[in-house]
C-alpha angles and dihedrals in degrees: 000000000000125000128182134180111208150143129237121207086350094304137101091229095110094153094050091064104031132055122201141179136153093282107043147345125233119210139174111267092227092061110133112260092233090057093042090055091051093047095049090052090055098048120044093197117098119272120223125190118233144157128195111220086337090305124131093208096105096150092054096050103036135069120183150153132182091284103048150357126222116209131186119249090243092073110114123242093243091050091051091047091053091050091051091055089059102043123066128231094265090072118077112224116194139166112217121208102219124138087224100061107161088108095171088064096040101046130059111190148150132175092286107042147356136217116199135191120259084242085073099043092118089056098050096111093045092050090048091053094047097046093035093221140107107278129202129190101225133149117198141176089035091291140109091217109083092160096055095046095056148049121203147170130173093281104048149345133224119203142182116293087240091069114111126229092250090051091049090053091052093048091050091051097048096044091042093223130151095239144008120192139162126261143146130223138212093027103317104337114142096201094092101172092057090057102052150010123221143169130176094290111027146027141194114202134190111268091237092064112118127230094252091048093051093043092055096044094047090049096050094044091042093229 
């Protein structure tokens, strides 16, 4: 277990700029070396530099698990080429041609299941093939952004406080986790994935996150 509270580019939006799973972590190449050193001590998985159309917002644009990574069509050919040099052939790398391409906001996934926004309903089969998991089109908490309103690993999932009990039951079933519970992050923010990155062993959380928020998240995700 390794937990860190930090900022990135002077903000608590850790999950907007970084993308993590159980195989690797993607980070903006202009990340300060001091922060890079702290982050690499927290996660033992390899770190790979990447931009998406020259943007540092990797967590907003990318959805991934250990089987595959979904990239927006705006990613440049040279960026995609660099990524492919880092990832091995066991990981499916695909650009998806959807108008709505903030896949980190639109897709909630782990290594056992995925929940996708109704905005992506026409891409359900493609997403299922890339991530290699059962995939459900399901909007919850009155939002079309299941990815942004949640934070999950293979043990648990935390979701927006606006999520109903029935929705929590569905999320738990699809992701095949032990527990799903509600929480906020960064002092009351419901957009959990923008405030942190996690996998099954480690997590980096926005520095504004309170003790009770971290306690709940760490407990549910068993970090």
